[in-house]
C-alpha positions in Angstrom: -27.4 -14.1 -33.1 -24.2 -15.2 -31.3 -22.3 -12.8 -29.2 -19.3 -11.2 -30.9 -15.9 -12.1 -29.3 -13.3 -9.6 -28.2 -9.8 -10.9 -27.6 -7.8 -8.6 -25.3 -4.0 -9.2 -25.0 -2.3 -7.6 -22.1 1.1 -7.8 -20.3 1.8 -8.6 -16.7 1.8 -5.2 -14.9 -1.1 -3.1 -13.6 -0.2 -0.5 -16.2 -1.3 -2.9 -18.9 -3.9 -4.9 -17.0 -6.0 -2.2 -15.5 -7.0 -0.5 -18.8 -7.6 -4.0 -20.2 -9.9 -4.7 -17.3 -11.8 -1.5 -17.9 -12.4 -2.4 -21.6 -13.4 -5.9 -20.6 -16.0 -4.5 -18.2 -17.4 -2.2 -20.9 -17.6 -4.8 -23.7 -19.3 -7.3 -21.5 -21.9 -4.7 -20.6 -22.4 -4.2 -24.3 -23.2 -7.9 -24.8 -19.9 -9.1 -26.1 -17.9 -12.2 -25.0 -14.4 -11.3 -23.8 -11.3 -13.4 -23.7 -8.0 -12.2 -22.1 -4.7 -13.5 -23.5 -1.8 -13.2 -21.1 1.0 -15.2 -19.5 1.3 -16.6 -16.0 2.7 -13.3 -14.7 -0.2 -11.4 -16.1 -2.7 -13.9 -14.7 -1.8 -12.7 -11.2 -3.6 -9.5 -11.9 -6.8 -10.9 -13.2 -8.6 -11.1 -9.9 -10.5 -7.8 -10.6 -11.7 -8.9 -14.0 -15.4 -9.7 -14.3 -15.9 -13.4 -13.7 -17.3 -13.9 -17.2 -14.0 -13.0 -18.8 -12.4 -16.1 -20.3 -8.7 -16.2 -19.2 -6.2 -17.8 -21.6 -2.6 -18.2 -20.5 -0.3 -18.4 -23.5 3.4 -19.0 -23.9 5.6 -15.9 -24.3 8.9 -14.6 -23.2 11.2 -11.6 -23.3 14.9 -11.0 -24.1 15.1 -8.6 -21.2 15.1 -11.1 -18.4 17.0 -14.3 -17.5 20.4 -15.6 -18.4 21.7 -16.7 -21.8 19.8 -20.0 -21.9 16.5 -18.3 -21.2 17.2 -15.6 -23.8 18.1 -18.3 -26.3 14.8 -20.0 -25.7 12.8 -16.8 -26.1 12.2 -17.1 -29.9 11.0 -20.7 -29.5 8.6 -19.8 -26.6 7.2 -16.9 -28.6 6.9 -19.0 -31.7 5.0 -21.7 -29.8 2.7 -19.0 -28.4 2.0 -17.6 -31.8 1.1 -21.1 -33.3 -1.1 -21.8 -30.3 -2.9 -18.4 -30.7 -3.4 -19.0 -34.4 -5.2 -22.3 -33.9 -7.3 -20.9 -31.0 -8.4 -18.0 -33.1 -9.3 -20.3 -36.0 -11.5 -22.3 -33.7 -13.1 -19.3 -32.0 -12.7 -16.3 -34.3 -12.6 -12.9 -32.5 -14.5 -10.0 -34.1 -11.7 -7.8 -32.9 -8.3 -8.1 -31.1 -7.0 -5.3 -28.9 -3.4 -5.3 -27.5 -2.4 -3.2 -24.5 1.3 -3.8 -24.6 3.8 -6.0 -22.8 5.6 -9.0 -24.2 2.7 -11.4 -23.3 0.7 -9.7 -26.1 3.1 -10.8 -28.8 1.5 -14.2 -29.6 -2.1 -12.8 -29.8 -1.2 -9.7 -31.9 1.1 -11.7 -34.2 -1.6 -14.3 -34.7 -4.2 -11.7 -35.4 -1.9 -10.1 -37.9 -1.3 -13.4 -39.7 -5.0 -14.1 -39.8 -5.8 -10.5 -40.9 -8.3 -10.0 -38.1 -9.5 -6.5 -37.1 -6.9 -5.4 -34.6 -5.8 -2.3 -32.7 -3.4 -1.4 -29.9 -3.8 1.0 -27.0 -0.7 2.7 -25.7 -1.0 4.1 -22.1 2.1 6.2 -22.1 3.5 9.1 -24.1 6.1 6.8 -25.6 5.2 3.5 -27.3 6.3 0.4 -25.4 8.7 -1.9 -27.3 5.9 -4.4 -28.3 3.5 -1.7 -29.4 6.3 -0.2 -31.5 6.5 -3.4 -33.4 2.8 -3.6 -34.1 1.9 0.1 -34.5 2.3 0.0 -38.3 0.6 -3.4 -38.5 -2.8 -2.7 -36.9 -5.9 -0.9 -38.0 -5.9 1.7 -35.3 -3.7 3.1 -32.5 -5.5 4.5 -29.5 -3.4 6.7 -27.2 -3.9 7.2 -23.5 -1.4 10.1 -23.1 -1.3 13.0 -25.5 0.7 13.7 -27.5 2.2 10.2 -27.9 5.4 9.7 -29.9 4.5 7.5 -32.9 6.4 6.1 -35.8 6.4 8.1 -39.0 3.2 7.5 -41.0 1.3 6.1 -38.0 -1.7 8.2 -36.8 -3.0 7.9 -33.2 -6.4 8.7 -31.7 -6.4 10.3 -28.3 -8.9 8.4 -26.2 -7.3 8.7 -22.8 -6.6 5.8 -20.4 -9.5 3.6 -19.5 -10.0 3.2 -15.8 -11.8 0.4 -13.9 -15.4 0.7 -12.9 -14.3 0.9 -9.2 -12.5 4.1 -10.1 -15.3 5.6 -12.2 -17.7 5.0 -9.3 -15.5 7.4 -7.2 -15.0 10.0 -10.0 -14.9 13.5 -8.5 -15.4 12.2 -5.0 -15.8 15.1 -2.5 -12.4 16.2 -1.3 -11.8 17.0 2.4 -9.0 19.5 2.5 -6.2 19.0 5.1 -6.9 20.2 8.6 -6.5 19.5 12.3 -8.2 16.0 12.1 -7.2 12.6 10.8 -5.7 12.7 7.3 -4.9 9.9 4.9 -1.7 9.8 2.8 -1.6 7.1 0.1 1.8 5.9 -1.2 1.8 3.8 -4.3 4.7 2.6 -6.5 2.9 1.0 -9.4 1.9 -2.7 -9.4 5.5 -3.8 -8.8 6.1 -1.4 -5.9 9.1 0.9 -5.7 12.0 0.4 -3.3 13.2 4.0 -3.5 9.8 5.2 -2.3 10.1 2.8 0.6 13.5 4.2 1.4 12.6 7.9 1.2 8.9 8.4 2.0 8.6 6.9 5.5 11.5 9.1 6.9 10.1 12.1 5.1 6.7 11.6 6.7 8.4 11.0 10.1 10.2 14.3 9.9 7.0 16.3 9.8 6.1 18.4 12.9 4.6 16.3 15.7 1.3 18.3 15.7 0.9 17.5 12.0 2.1 13.9 12.3 -0.4 12.9 15.0 -3.2 13.2 12.5 -1.6 11.3 9.6 -2.6 7.8 8.6 -0.6 6.2 5.8 -1.4 3.5 3.3 1.9 2.4 1.8 2.4 -0.1 -1.0 5.8 -1.7 -0.6 7.5 -4.6 -2.3 7.1 -7.9 -0.5 10.8 -7.9 0.4 10.5 -4.4 1.9 7.2 -4.8 3.6 8.4 -5.8 7.1 11.1 -3.1 7.4 8.7 -0.4 6.2 6.1 -1.5 8.6 8.6 -1.6 11.4 9.8 2.0 10.6 6.3 3.4 10.8 5.7 1.5 14.1 8.9 2.7 15.6 8.0 6.3 14.9 4.4 6.0 16.1 2.9 6.5 12.7 -0.4 4.7 11.9 0.3 2.8 8.7 -1.1 0.0 6.6 1.7 -1.5 4.6 1.0 -4.1 1.9 2.6 -5.3 -1.3 -0.6 -4.7 -3.2 -3.8 -2.9 -2.4 -6.9 -4.3 -4.0 -8.9 -1.3 -3.0 -6.8 1.6 -4.3 -9.9 3.5 -5.6 -11.3 3.6 -2.1 -8.1 4.6 -0.4 -7.4 7.2 -3.0 -10.9 8.8 -2.6 -10.3 9.0 1.2 -6.8 10.5 0.8 -5.7 14.1 1.3 -2.5 13.4 -0.6 -1.3 10.7 -3.0 2.4 10.1 -3.4 3.0 7.9 -6.5 5.0 6.9 -9.4 3.7 8.4 -12.6 2.5 5.3 -14.4 -0.2 6.0 -16.8 -2.9 4.1 -14.9 -2.0 5.8 -11.6 -2.1 9.2 -13.3 -5.5 8.4 -14.8 -6.9 7.2 -11.4 -5.6 10.4 -9.7 -7.2 12.7 -12.3 -10.5 10.8 -12.3 -10.9 10.8 -8.6 -9.3 14.2 -8.2 -6.6 14.3 -5.6 -3.5 16.4 -5.0 -0.4 14.3 -5.7 3.4 14.2 -5.5 4.6 12.3 -8.6 8.0 10.7 -8.8 8.6 9.3 -12.3 10.5 6.1 -12.7 14.0 7.2 -13.8 14.7 4.4 -16.3 11.3 4.2 -17.9 11.5 3.8 -21.7 11.9 7.3 -23.2 11.3 8.8 -19.8 7.6 8.2 -20.5 6.5 8.6 -16.8 7.6 12.2 -16.9 5.5 12.7 -20.0 2.6 10.9 -18.2 2.8 13.4 -15.3 2.9 16.5 -17.5 -0.8 17.0 -17.7 -1.3 17.0 -14.0 1.8 19.1 -13.3 0.9 21.7 -15.9 -2.7 22.0 -14.5 -1.3 22.7 -11.1 -2.7 19.4 -9.7 0.6 17.7 -9.0 4.1 18.3 -7.8 6.9 16.6 -9.8 10.1 15.4 -8.1 12.5 13.8 -10.5 14.1 10.6 -9.0 17.5 12.3 -9.4 16.4 15.0 -6.9 14.5 12.7 -4.5 15.5 13.1 -0.9 13.9 13.0 2.5 14.1 16.7 2.8 12.7 17.4 -0.7 9.7 15.0 -0.1 9.0 16.4 3.4 8.9 19.9 2.1 6.4 19.1 -0.6 4.2 17.1 1.7 4.1 20.1 4.0 3.3 22.3 1.0 0.1 20.3 0.4 -1.0 19.5 4.0 -0.2 23.0 5.4 -2.3 24.8 2.7 -5.9 23.5 2.6 -7.0 26.0 0.0 -4.2 25.1 -2.3 -4.8 21.4 -1.8 -8.5 21.9 -2.6 -7.5 23.7 -5.8 -5.1 20.9 -6.7 -7.9 18.4 -6.4 -10.1 20.4 -8.7 -7.3 20.9 -11.2 -6.7 17.1 -11.3 -10.4 16.6 -12.3 -10.0 19.2 -15.0 -7.6 17.0 -17.0 -9.5 13.8 -16.5 -11.0 11.8 -19.3 -13.8 9.8 -17.7 -15.2 8.8 -21.1 -12.0 7.0 -22.2 -13.3 3.5 -21.6 -16.5 4.1 -23.6 -14.6 5.9 -26.4 -12.3 2.9 -26.7 -15.3 0.5 -26.6 -16.9 2.4 -29.4 -13.7 2.1 -31.4 -13.7 -1.6 -30.9 -17.3 -1.9 -32.3 -16.5 0.3 -35.3 -13.4 -1.8 -36.0 -15.4 -5.1 -35.8 -18.1 -3.6 -38.1 -15.4 -2.7 -40.7 -14.0 -6.2 -40.5 -17.4 -7.7 -41.5 -17.5 -5.6 -44.7 
């Protein structure tokens, strides 16, 4: 009997690609073939996918970027991508198609809809992304990573949680070493695209800490490529040991070794923090659609696992005060780490994989 094929469609950010990678890992382990449909931007994030995942780059586009000529060409690029996806699916028919959002998923999801293949979407955030809004009423199931998720009228969602990569699950509930008078790690992550405002505010906030506290701090700071040199120079000038990179391939390891995580509140970051179990300061992206990052952070904040600083209130003094709140209170930091684990959904990947298999079975009847 031939292996069933799962086609995963995912956009070009870590928020879409990391849960897609987690599902790919799970379905390959269950004996499925897996194809990933994405565009050139998304392909940059495929390095962590199992090597047996078949990567298909497909033509897509968005009205949100580029000048007038680029926007005028968008429907034609998407149309070409849909036609290409239809022919590819006719030649190699998927048993199920799962979309994780982002404009690169449009061709695969549209083709699956036209061919009436078993299909579903997974929404990581508490508010549907624009592409998932389009397909929510056109799929067989809507899996939700954050609960509750705002859904169109008549659409029912299933709360599965946000799948995390195997490298994160391997460190689930890693023992937490509470802050003390010894080397401590602070991890600063701004999502897969980095965050300039974090690079502007976090380094001086850390530098303003008392010298006896600062001497023990080691920082891993994810900064945009254009900000990397100046952020590294700032830490060097203030005698702070720091590893500054545009993208960390080993975030799970760094997070498991951290006493504190300072992060945007992207759904994947929130899921990783809860699974590994670390105190965090969360700074939601102010212009995220529907303010979904604030919704993403809510479970950790309500559990007492995270401190929320709205971007409108972000300042050096505010961040420094909250860093001190965590690092100067070892018992409180330990409680925050336990609280983070209390809201984790480590079974999200397997739950989603089971949904895929049920969907495929129904498609055969």
